[in-house]
C-alpha positions as CSV (number, residue, x, y, z in Angstrom):
1,M,0.0,0.0,-0.1
2,V,1.0,3.6,-0.7
3,D,1.9,5.5,2.6
4,K,2.7,9.0,1.3
5,L,1.6,10.0,-2.3
6,A,2.7,13.3,-3.9
7,V,1.7,14.3,-7.3
8,V,4.4,16.6,-8.8
9,A,3.5,18.8,-11.7
10,I,6.4,19.9,-13.7
11,G,6.0,23.0,-15.8
12,G,6.8,22.9,-19.6
13,N,8.7,26.2,-19.4
14,S,10.6,25.0,-16.4
15,L,12.2,22.3,-18.6
16,I,13.5,25.3,-20.8
17,T,15.6,27.3,-18.3
18,D,16.9,29.8,-20.8
19,P,14.3,30.9,-23.4
20,K,17.1,31.9,-25.8
21,H,18.3,28.3,-25.7
22,P,15.3,25.9,-26.0
23,E,17.5,23.2,-27.7
24,V,16.8,19.7,-26.8
25,S,20.2,19.4,-25.2
26,Q,19.3,22.1,-22.9
27,Q,15.9,20.4,-22.1
28,W,17.8,17.3,-21.4
29,E,19.9,19.2,-18.7
30,A,16.9,20.7,-17.1
31,V,15.1,17.3,-16.9
32,R,18.1,15.6,-15.3
33,E,18.3,18.4,-12.9
34,T,14.6,18.2,-12.0
35,C,14.8,14.3,-11.6
36,K,17.6,14.5,-9.1
37,H,15.3,16.4,-6.8
38,I,12.3,14.0,-7.3
39,A,14.7,11.1,-6.7
40,Q,15.4,12.6,-3.2
41,M,11.7,12.5,-2.6
42,I,11.5,8.8,-3.5
43,A,14.5,8.1,-1.4
44,A,12.7,10.0,1.5
45,G,9.8,7.4,1.2
46,W,7.4,9.2,-1.0
47,S,5.3,7.4,-3.7
48,I,5.4,9.7,-6.7
49,V,3.2,10.4,-9.8
50,V,4.7,12.9,-12.1
51,T,2.7,15.2,-14.5
52,H,4.4,17.6,-16.8
53,G,3.7,20.5,-19.0
54,N,4.3,20.7,-22.7
55,G,3.3,24.1,-23.9
56,P,6.6,25.2,-25.3
57,Q,7.1,21.8,-26.9
58,V,3.6,21.7,-28.6
59,G,4.3,25.2,-29.9
60,F,7.6,24.2,-31.5
61,I,6.2,21.1,-33.2
62,L,3.2,22.9,-34.3
63,R,5.3,25.6,-35.9
64,R,7.4,22.9,-37.6
65,A,4.4,21.2,-39.0
66,E,3.1,24.4,-40.5
67,I,6.4,25.2,-42.1
68,A,6.5,21.5,-43.3
69,A,3.0,21.8,-44.8
70,Q,4.1,24.7,-46.9
71,Q,6.5,22.3,-48.8
72,G,3.6,19.8,-49.2
73,I,4.2,17.6,-46.2
74,H,1.1,16.7,-44.3
75,D,0.0,18.7,-41.2
76,V,0.1,17.2,-37.8
77,P,-3.3,17.5,-35.7
78,L,-2.9,19.0,-32.2
79,D,-4.0,16.0,-30.5
80,L,-1.3,13.9,-32.1
81,I,1.3,16.7,-31.1
82,G,0.0,16.3,-27.5
83,A,0.5,12.5,-27.7
84,D,4.1,13.1,-29.3
85,T,5.1,15.3,-26.4
86,Q,3.8,12.8,-23.8
87,G,6.0,10.1,-25.3
88,S,9.1,12.3,-25.9
89,I,9.0,14.3,-22.4
90,G,8.0,11.0,-20.8
91,Y,10.9,9.3,-22.2
92,M,13.3,11.9,-20.9
93,L,11.8,11.8,-17.5
94,Q,11.7,8.1,-17.4
95,Q,15.4,7.9,-18.3
96,S,16.6,10.7,-16.0
97,L,14.7,9.4,-13.0
98,D,15.9,6.0,-13.5
99,N,19.6,7.1,-13.6
100,A,18.9,9.4,-10.6
101,I,17.3,6.7,-8.3
102,R,19.9,4.1,-9.2
103,R,22.6,6.6,-7.9
104,L,20.7,6.6,-4.8
105,G,20.7,2.7,-4.7
106,I,17.0,2.4,-5.6
107,N,15.6,0.0,-8.0
108,R,12.0,0.9,-9.4
109,T,10.3,0.8,-12.6
110,I,9.3,4.2,-14.1
111,L,6.6,4.1,-16.7
112,T,4.8,6.7,-18.8
113,V,1.1,6.4,-19.4
114,V,-0.1,8.2,-22.6
115,T,-3.1,9.8,-21.2
116,Q,-6.5,10.8,-22.7
117,T,-8.5,13.6,-20.7
118,L,-12.1,13.7,-21.4
119,V,-13.5,17.2,-21.9
120,D,-17.0,18.6,-22.9
121,A,-17.4,19.2,-26.6
122,N,-19.7,22.3,-25.6
123,D,-16.9,23.8,-23.2
124,P,-17.0,27.5,-23.8
125,A,-13.2,27.5,-23.9
126,F,-13.5,26.3,-27.6
127,K,-14.9,29.8,-28.5
128,N,-12.5,31.7,-26.2
129,P,-8.9,30.4,-26.7
130,D,-6.5,31.6,-23.9
131,K,-4.0,28.7,-23.2
132,P,-0.4,30.0,-24.2
133,I,1.8,27.5,-26.2
134,G,5.1,27.9,-28.0
135,S,7.9,30.3,-27.6
136,F,7.7,33.9,-26.6
137,M,7.6,36.6,-29.3
138,T,7.7,40.3,-29.8
139,E,4.3,42.0,-30.5
140,T,5.4,42.6,-34.0
141,E,6.1,38.9,-34.6
142,A,2.8,38.0,-32.9
143,R,0.8,40.3,-35.0
144,K,2.4,38.9,-38.2
145,F,1.2,35.4,-37.1
146,E,-2.2,36.7,-36.1
147,A,-2.6,38.0,-39.6
148,E,-2.0,34.3,-40.7
149,G,-4.7,33.0,-38.6
150,W,-3.3,32.4,-35.2
151,S,-4.8,33.7,-31.9
152,V,-2.2,35.4,-29.9
153,M,-1.9,37.2,-26.4
154,E,0.7,39.0,-24.2
155,D,1.7,36.6,-21.5
156,A,2.3,38.0,-18.0
157,G,4.8,40.6,-19.2
158,R,7.1,38.1,-20.6
159,G,6.1,38.4,-24.3
160,W,3.5,37.4,-26.7
161,R,2.5,33.8,-27.4
162,R,0.1,31.7,-29.4
163,V,-2.9,30.6,-27.6
164,V,-5.4,27.7,-28.1
165,A,-8.5,26.6,-26.4
166,S,-8.2,25.0,-23.0
167,P,-11.3,23.0,-21.9
168,K,-11.9,21.9,-18.4
169,P,-10.6,18.3,-17.6
170,L,-13.4,16.1,-16.5
171,A,-11.9,12.6,-16.3
172,F,-9.0,10.5,-17.3
173,Q,-9.5,7.5,-19.6
174,E,-6.5,5.6,-18.3
175,I,-7.2,6.2,-14.5
176,N,-7.6,2.6,-13.6
177,A,-4.3,1.7,-15.3
178,I,-2.6,4.7,-13.5
179,K,-4.0,3.4,-10.0
180,A,-2.9,-0.3,-10.8
181,L,0.6,0.7,-11.6
182,M,0.9,2.9,-8.4
183,M,-0.3,-0.1,-6.3
184,S,2.3,-2.2,-7.9
185,N,5.2,0.2,-6.8
186,Y,5.7,1.8,-10.2
187,V,6.8,5.5,-10.5
188,V,4.1,6.7,-12.8
189,I,4.4,9.5,-15.3
190,A,0.9,10.4,-16.4
191,G,-1.4,13.3,-17.7
192,G,1.5,15.0,-19.7
193,G,0.4,18.2,-21.0
194,G,-2.7,17.9,-19.1
195,G,-3.5,14.9,-21.4
196,I,-4.7,14.6,-24.8
197,P,-8.1,16.2,-24.9
198,V,-10.8,14.0,-26.2
199,I,-14.6,14.0,-26.4
200,R,-17.4,11.4,-27.0
201,D,-19.1,11.7,-30.2
202,A,-22.7,10.9,-30.9
203,Q,-21.9,7.1,-31.3
204,G,-19.9,7.3,-28.0
205,N,-16.4,7.0,-29.7
206,L,-13.4,8.8,-28.3
207,R,-12.3,11.6,-30.7
208,G,-9.3,14.0,-30.2
209,V,-10.1,17.8,-30.3
210,Y,-8.1,21.0,-31.1
211,A,-7.1,22.1,-27.8
212,V,-4.5,22.0,-25.0
213,I,-5.6,21.0,-21.4
214,D,-4.0,23.2,-18.6
215,K,-1.5,20.9,-17.0
216,D,-1.9,22.4,-13.5
217,R,-5.7,22.0,-13.6
218,A,-5.4,18.3,-14.9
219,S,-2.7,17.6,-12.3
220,S,-4.9,19.0,-9.5
221,L,-7.8,16.8,-10.7
222,L,-5.5,13.7,-10.8
223,A,-4.3,14.5,-7.3
224,Q,-7.9,14.8,-6.0
225,I,-8.8,11.5,-7.7
226,L,-5.7,9.6,-6.3
227,R,-6.3,11.2,-2.8
228,A,-2.7,12.5,-2.8
229,D,-1.2,13.6,0.6
230,L,0.7,16.6,-1.3
231,F,0.2,18.3,-4.6
232,I,3.3,20.0,-5.8
233,I,3.4,22.5,-8.6
234,S,7.2,22.8,-9.7
235,T,7.5,26.0,-11.8
236,G,10.1,28.6,-12.6
237,V,10.0,30.6,-9.3
238,E,11.1,29.6,-5.7
239,K,7.9,31.2,-4.2
240,V,4.7,32.8,-5.1
241,A,4.8,36.6,-4.9
242,L,2.3,39.4,-4.7
243,N,3.2,42.5,-7.0
244,F,5.3,40.2,-9.0
245,N,8.4,41.8,-10.8
246,K,7.5,45.2,-9.1
247,P,9.6,47.2,-6.6
248,D,7.3,46.2,-3.7
249,Q,7.3,42.5,-4.7
250,R,6.5,40.4,-1.6
251,E,7.2,36.5,-1.5
252,L,4.7,34.4,0.4
253,D,5.5,31.4,2.6
254,Q,1.9,30.3,3.1
255,M,-1.7,31.1,2.0
256,T,-5.0,29.9,3.3
257,L,-7.7,29.4,0.8
258,A,-9.4,32.6,1.9
259,E,-6.0,34.6,1.6
260,A,-5.3,33.0,-1.9
261,Q,-8.9,33.9,-3.0
262,Q,-8.4,37.6,-1.8
263,Y,-5.0,37.9,-3.6
264,M,-6.5,36.4,-6.7
265,D,-9.4,38.8,-6.6
266,E,-6.9,41.7,-6.2
267,G,-5.3,40.7,-9.4
268,H,-1.9,39.6,-8.2
269,F,-1.6,36.5,-10.4
270,A,-1.2,36.7,-14.1
271,P,-3.6,34.7,-16.3
272,G,-1.8,32.0,-18.3
273,S,1.1,32.1,-15.9
274,M,0.6,32.1,-12.0
275,L,-3.1,32.3,-11.8
276,P,-3.9,28.8,-13.0
277,K,-1.2,27.4,-10.6
278,I,-3.0,29.2,-7.7
279,E,-6.3,28.0,-8.9
280,A,-5.2,24.3,-9.2
281,A,-3.6,24.4,-5.7
282,M,-6.9,25.7,-4.3
283,D,-8.9,23.3,-6.0
284,F,-6.8,20.5,-4.5
285,V,-7.0,21.9,-1.1
286,R,-10.7,22.8,-1.3
287,M,-11.5,19.2,-2.4
288,G,-10.0,17.9,0.7
289,G,-6.4,17.8,0.0
290,P,-4.0,18.5,3.0
291,Q,-1.8,20.9,1.1
292,A,-0.3,22.2,-1.9
293,L,3.1,23.5,-2.6
294,I,4.5,25.7,-5.2
295,T,8.2,26.0,-5.8
296,D,11.0,25.5,-8.5
297,P,12.8,22.2,-9.0
298,P,16.2,23.2,-7.3
299,N,14.3,23.9,-4.2
300,L,11.9,20.9,-4.0
301,A,13.8,19.3,-1.0
302,R,14.1,22.4,1.0
303,A,10.5,23.1,0.3
304,L,9.4,19.8,1.6
305,R,11.4,20.5,4.8
306,G,9.5,23.7,5.1
307,E,12.5,26.1,4.3
308,T,11.0,27.6,1.1
309,G,8.3,27.4,-1.4
310,T,4.8,28.6,-0.9
311,R,2.1,26.4,0.7
312,V,-1.6,26.6,0.1
313,V,-3.5,25.3,3.1
314,P,-7.2,25.1,4.3
315,G,-8.6,28.1,6.1
Protein backbone atom coordinates (compact mmCIF):
# COMPACT_ATOMS: atom_id res chain seq x y z
CA MET A 1 0.00 0.00 0.00
CA VAL A 2 1.05 3.59 -0.64
CA ASP A 3 2.03 5.45 2.54
CA LYS A 4 2.71 9.00 1.33
CA LEU A 5 1.64 10.03 -2.16
CA ALA A 6 2.71 13.20 -3.91
CA VAL A 7 1.60 14.32 -7.35
CA VAL A 8 4.44 16.43 -8.77
CA ALA A 9 3.52 18.73 -11.68
CA ILE A 10 6.52 19.93 -13.67
CA GLY A 11 6.00 23.00 -15.84
CA GLY A 12 6.85 22.83 -19.54
CA ASN A 13 8.60 26.18 -19.27
CA SER A 14 10.68 24.98 -16.31
CA LEU A 15 12.15 22.38 -18.66
CA ILE A 16 13.53 25.27 -20.71
CA THR A 17 15.63 27.23 -18.25
CA ASP A 18 16.93 29.72 -20.84
CA PRO A 19 14.29 30.92 -23.37
CA LYS A 20 17.11 31.88 -25.74
CA HIS A 21 18.31 28.26 -25.77
CA PRO A 22 15.31 25.92 -26.04
CA GLU A 23 17.36 23.21 -27.78
CA VAL A 24 16.76 19.57 -26.86
CA SER A 25 20.20 19.31 -25.28
CA GLN A 26 19.28 22.13 -22.89
CA GLN A 27 15.96 20.45 -22.11
CA TRP A 28 17.82 17.24 -21.24
CA GLU A 29 19.93 19.17 -18.74
CA ALA A 30 16.83 20.68 -17.12
CA VAL A 31 15.04 17.31 -16.95
CA ARG A 32 18.06 15.63 -15.38
CA GLU A 33 18.35 18.36 -12.78
CA THR A 34 14.65 18.17 -11.93
CA CYS A 35 14.78 14.36 -11.67
CA LYS A 36 17.62 14.54 -9.14
CA HIS A 37 15.28 16.38 -6.79
CA ILE A 38 12.34 14.02 -7.44
CA ALA A 39 14.68 11.09 -6.74
CA GLN A 40 15.41 12.59 -3.33
CA MET A 41 11.67 12.51 -2.61
CA ILE A 42 11.50 8.84 -3.56
CA ALA A 43 14.50 8.12 -1.34
CA ALA A 44 12.68 9.87 1.52
CA GLY A 45 9.77 7.45 1.19
CA TRP A 46 7.34 9.29 -1.04
CA SER A 47 5.34 7.48 -3.69
CA ILE A 48 5.38 9.75 -6.73
CA VAL A 49 3.15 10.40 -9.70
CA VAL A 50 4.76 12.88 -12.10
CA THR A 51 2.85 15.11 -14.49
CA HIS A 52 4.41 17.64 -16.83
CA GLY A 53 3.62 20.58 -19.05
CA ASN A 54 4.27 20.70 -22.77
CA GLY A 55 3.26 24.20 -23.89
CA PRO A 56 6.60 25.28 -25.38
CA GLN A 57 7.22 21.88 -26.95
CA VAL A 58 3.73 21.73 -28.52
CA GLY A 59 4.28 25.19 -29.96
CA PHE A 60 7.61 24.22 -31.52
CA ILE A 61 6.18 21.08 -33.14
CA LEU A 62 3.10 22.94 -34.36
CA ARG A 63 5.24 25.60 -36.00
CA ARG A 64 7.51 22.98 -37.60
CA ALA A 65 4.44 21.23 -38.99
CA GLU A 66 3.09 24.47 -40.43
CA ILE A 67 6.41 25.21 -42.12
CA ALA A 68 6.59 21.66 -43.46
CA ALA A 69 3.01 21.93 -44.77
CA GLN A 70 4.16 24.78 -47.01
CA GLN A 71 6.44 22.23 -48.69
CA GLY A 72 3.65 19.76 -49.28
CA ILE A 73 4.28 17.61 -46.19
CA HIS A 74 1.12 16.65 -44.30
CA ASP A 75 0.03 18.71 -41.29
CA VAL A 76 0.01 17.25 -37.74
CA PRO A 77 -3.20 17.55 -35.66
CA LEU A 78 -2.84 19.11 -32.22
CA ASP A 79 -4.01 15.97 -30.41
CA LEU A 80 -1.23 13.93 -32.07
CA ILE A 81 1.28 16.61 -31.11
CA GLY A 82 0.07 16.22 -27.52
CA ALA A 83 0.65 12.48 -27.77
CA ASP A 84 4.10 13.07 -29.30
CA THR A 85 5.14 15.29 -26.40
CA GLN A 86 3.78 12.87 -23.80
CA GLY A 87 6.02 10.23 -25.34
CA SER A 88 9.14 12.36 -25.79
CA ILE A 89 9.05 14.21 -22.46
CA GLY A 90 7.94 11.02 -20.72
CA TYR A 91 10.94 9.23 -22.18
CA MET A 92 13.28 11.96 -20.96
CA LEU A 93 11.76 11.80 -17.47
CA GLN A 94 11.81 7.99 -17.39
CA GLN A 95 15.46 7.78 -18.33
CA SER A 96 16.64 10.66 -16.15
CA LEU A 97 14.67 9.53 -13.10
CA ASP A 98 15.85 5.94 -13.52
CA ASN A 99 19.46 7.13 -13.56
CA ALA A 100 18.87 9.42 -10.58
CA ILE A 101 17.27 6.79 -8.31
CA ARG A 102 19.87 4.16 -9.23
CA ARG A 103 22.60 6.52 -8.05
CA LEU A 104 20.77 6.48 -4.71
CA GLY A 105 20.66 2.69 -4.64
CA ILE A 106 16.95 2.47 -5.49
CA ASN A 107 15.59 0.00 -8.05
CA ARG A 108 12.08 0.94 -9.25
CA THR A 109 10.40 0.72 -12.62
CA ILE A 110 9.33 4.05 -14.10
CA LEU A 111 6.58 4.10 -16.71
CA THR A 112 4.83 6.74 -18.80
CA VAL A 113 1.10 6.37 -19.45
CA VAL A 114 -0.09 8.14 -22.60
CA THR A 115 -3.17 9.73 -21.07
CA GLN A 116 -6.42 10.86 -22.67
CA THR A 117 -8.42 13.52 -20.81
CA LEU A 118 -12.14 13.70 -21.36
CA VAL A 119 -13.58 17.19 -21.95
CA ASP A 120 -17.01 18.57 -22.82
CA ALA A 121 -17.48 19.20 -26.55
CA ASN A 122 -19.56 22.27 -25.61
CA ASP A 123 -17.00 23.74 -23.22
CA PRO A 124 -17.05 27.54 -23.72
CA ALA A 125 -13.22 27.52 -23.90
CA PHE A 126 -13.46 26.40 -27.53
CA LYS A 127 -14.90 29.84 -28.36
CA ASN A 128 -12.36 31.71 -26.21
CA PRO A 129 -8.80 30.40 -26.75
CA ASP A 130 -6.54 31.58 -23.94
CA LYS A 131 -3.94 28.83 -23.28
CA PRO A 132 -0.41 29.99 -24.26
CA ILE A 133 1.74 27.55 -26.20
CA GLY A 134 5.06 27.86 -27.99
CA SER A 135 7.91 30.29 -27.59
CA PHE A 136 7.70 33.94 -26.60
CA MET A 137 7.55 36.53 -29.38
CA THR A 138 7.65 40.29 -29.77
CA GLU A 139 4.31 41.97 -30.44
CA THR A 140 5.41 42.61 -34.03
CA GLU A 141 6.07 38.92 -34.59
CA ALA A 142 2.81 37.97 -32.88
CA ARG A 143 0.75 40.34 -35.01
CA LYS A 144 2.35 38.88 -38.14
CA PHE A 145 1.26 35.37 -37.14
CA GLU A 146 -2.14 36.70 -36.10
CA ALA A 147 -2.61 37.87 -39.67
CA GLU A 148 -1.95 34.27 -40.75
CA GLY A 149 -4.80 33.02 -38.56
CA TRP A 150 -3.21 32.50 -35.14
CA SER A 151 -4.82 33.62 -31.88
CA VAL A 152 -2.19 35.47 -29.80
CA MET A 153 -1.99 37.23 -26.45
CA GLU A 154 0.51 38.96 -24.20
CA ASP A 155 1.69 36.57 -21.48
CA ALA A 156 2.35 38.02 -18.01
CA GLY A 157 4.75 40.71 -19.21
CA ARG A 158 7.12 38.13 -20.64
CA GLY A 159 6.21 38.53 -24.31
CA TRP A 160 3.56 37.38 -26.75
CA ARG A 161 2.54 33.78 -27.39
CA ARG A 162 0.14 31.76 -29.46
CA VAL A 163 -3.02 30.66 -27.62
CA VAL A 164 -5.42 27.76 -28.17
CA ALA A 165 -8.58 26.53 -26.44
CA SER A 166 -8.15 25.04 -22.96
CA PRO A 167 -11.31 23.16 -21.93
CA LYS A 168 -11.87 21.90 -18.37
CA PRO A 169 -10.63 18.35 -17.70
CA LEU A 170 -13.43 16.05 -16.52
CA ALA A 171 -11.90 12.56 -16.26
CA PHE A 172 -8.90 10.45 -17.28
CA GLN A 173 -9.51 7.55 -19.61
CA GLU A 174 -6.56 5.57 -18.23
CA ILE A 175 -7.14 6.24 -14.50
CA ASN A 176 -7.58 2.57 -13.58
CA ALA A 177 -4.26 1.70 -15.22
CA ILE A 178 -2.56 4.57 -13.36
CA LYS A 179 -3.95 3.33 -10.03
CA ALA A 180 -2.94 -0.28 -10.74
CA LEU A 181 0.63 0.74 -11.61
CA MET A 182 0.90 2.86 -8.45
CA MET A 183 -0.26 -0.01 -6.26
CA SER A 184 2.34 -2.24 -7.93
CA ASN A 185 5.07 0.20 -6.80
CA TYR A 186 5.78 1.75 -10.19
CA VAL A 187 6.79 5.39 -10.45
CA VAL A 188 4.15 6.70 -12.84
CA ILE A 189 4.39 9.59 -15.31
CA ALA A 190 0.88 10.48 -16.48
CA GLY A 191 -1.31 13.31 -17.72
CA GLY A 192 1.53 14.90 -19.67
CA GLY A 193 0.51 18.30 -20.96
CA GLY A 194 -2.74 17.89 -19.06
CA GLY A 195 -3.50 14.83 -21.15
CA ILE A 196 -4.69 14.60 -24.75
CA PRO A 197 -8.10 16.31 -24.87
CA VAL A 198 -10.79 13.95 -26.18
CA ILE A 199 -14.57 14.01 -26.43
CA ARG A 200 -17.23 11.35 -26.90
CA ASP A 201 -19.01 11.71 -30.24
CA ALA A 202 -22.68 10.95 -30.90
CA GLN A 203 -21.85 7.24 -31.25
CA GLY A 204 -19.91 7.20 -27.99
CA ASN A 205 -16.51 7.00 -29.67
CA LEU A 206 -13.50 8.89 -28.33
CA ARG A 207 -12.17 11.62 -30.63
CA GLY A 208 -9.29 14.05 -30.19
CA VAL A 209 -10.02 17.79 -30.34
CA TYR A 210 -8.03 20.92 -31.23
CA ALA A 211 -7.12 22.10 -27.75
CA VAL A 212 -4.55 21.90 -24.96
CA ILE A 213 -5.53 21.03 -21.38
CA ASP A 214 -4.07 23.20 -18.64
CA LYS A 215 -1.47 20.97 -16.99
CA ASP A 216 -1.96 22.39 -13.50
CA ARG A 217 -5.74 22.04 -13.58
CA ALA A 218 -5.48 18.44 -14.85
CA SER A 219 -2.75 17.61 -12.32
CA SER A 220 -4.92 18.96 -9.50
CA LEU A 221 -7.81 16.76 -10.65
CA LEU A 222 -5.50 13.74 -10.79
CA ALA A 223 -4.20 14.49 -7.29
CA GLN A 224 -7.79 14.72 -6.05
CA ILE A 225 -8.81 11.43 -7.66
CA LEU A 226 -5.72 9.64 -6.28
CA ARG A 227 -6.29 11.22 -2.83
CA ALA A 228 -2.72 12.48 -2.74
CA ASP A 229 -1.17 13.66 0.52
CA LEU A 230 0.61 16.49 -1.27
CA PHE A 231 0.20 18.28 -4.59
CA ILE A 232 3.40 19.96 -5.78
CA ILE A 233 3.52 22.45 -8.63
CA SER A 234 7.13 22.76 -9.76
CA THR A 235 7.51 25.96 -11.74
CA GLY A 236 10.02 28.67 -12.61
CA VAL A 237 10.00 30.59 -9.31
CA GLU A 238 11.01 29.62 -5.78
CA LYS A 239 7.95 31.24 -4.17
CA VAL A 240 4.67 32.81 -5.17
CA ALA A 241 4.86 36.61 -4.94
CA LEU A 242 2.48 39.52 -4.65
CA ASN A 243 3.22 42.50 -6.93
CA PHE A 244 5.42 40.19 -9.03
CA ASN A 245 8.35 41.92 -10.77
CA LYS A 246 7.50 45.24 -9.11
CA PRO A 247 9.58 47.24 -6.60
CA ASP A 248 7.25 46.21 -3.77
CA GLN A 249 7.28 42.48 -4.65
CA ARG A 250 6.55 40.33 -1.58
CA GLU A 251 7.13 36.59 -1.50
CA LEU A 252 4.69 34.34 0.35
CA ASP A 253 5.52 31.38 2.58
CA GLN A 254 1.91 30.27 3.00
CA MET A 255 -1.62 31.15 1.94
CA THR A 256 -4.92 29.92 3.33
CA LEU A 257 -7.71 29.38 0.82
CA ALA A 258 -9.30 32.65 1.94
CA GLU A 259 -6.04 34.58 1.52
CA ALA A 260 -5.37 33.02 -1.88
CA GLN A 261 -8.87 34.00 -3.03
CA GLN A 262 -8.32 37.57 -1.80
CA TYR A 263 -4.98 37.89 -3.61
CA MET A 264 -6.54 36.42 -6.75
CA ASP A 265 -9.43 38.88 -6.60
CA GLU A 266 -6.93 41.72 -6.24
CA GLY A 267 -5.30 40.66 -9.52
CA HIS A 268 -1.90 39.59 -8.21
CA PHE A 269 -1.64 36.46 -10.37
CA ALA A 270 -1.29 36.71 -14.13
CA PRO A 271 -3.64 34.69 -16.36
CA GLY A 272 -1.79 32.00 -18.30
CA SER A 273 1.08 32.15 -15.82
CA MET A 274 0.68 31.99 -12.01
CA LEU A 275 -3.12 32.25 -11.90
CA PRO A 276 -3.86 28.68 -13.13
CA LYS A 277 -1.30 27.34 -10.64
CA ILE A 278 -2.99 29.12 -7.74
CA GLU A 279 -6.40 27.95 -8.93
CA ALA A 280 -5.15 24.35 -9.23
CA ALA A 281 -3.60 24.42 -5.76
CA MET A 282 -6.81 25.87 -4.31
CA ASP A 283 -8.97 23.25 -6.04
CA PHE A 284 -6.89 20.44 -4.54
CA VAL A 285 -7.11 21.85 -1.00
CA ARG A 286 -10.77 22.84 -1.35
CA MET A 287 -11.64 19.26 -2.34
CA GLY A 288 -10.00 17.82 0.78
CA GLY A 289 -6.30 17.73 -0.08
CA PRO A 290 -4.11 18.43 2.97
CA GLN A 291 -1.88 21.01 1.26
CA ALA A 292 -0.39 22.14 -2.02
CA LEU A 293 3.14 23.41 -2.54
CA ILE A 294 4.49 25.73 -5.25
CA THR A 295 8.24 26.07 -5.83
CA ASP A 296 10.96 25.56 -8.44
CA PRO A 297 12.84 22.28 -9.10
CA PRO A 298 16.12 23.16 -7.32
CA ASN A 299 14.22 23.94 -4.11
CA LEU A 300 11.97 20.87 -3.96
CA ALA A 301 13.86 19.21 -1.12
CA ARG A 302 14.13 22.45 0.89
CA ALA A 303 10.44 23.18 0.32
CA LEU A 304 9.47 19.73 1.60
CA ARG A 305 11.40 20.53 4.78
CA GLY A 306 9.43 23.77 5.12
CA GLU A 307 12.42 25.99 4.34
CA THR A 308 11.05 27.62 1.19
CA GLY A 309 8.27 27.45 -1.37
CA THR A 310 4.69 28.63 -0.94
CA ARG A 311 2.10 26.37 0.70
CA VAL A 312 -1.63 26.59 0.13
CA VAL A 313 -3.52 25.23 3.14
CA PRO A 314 -7.15 25.04 4.33
CA GLY A 315 -8.66 28.01 6.05
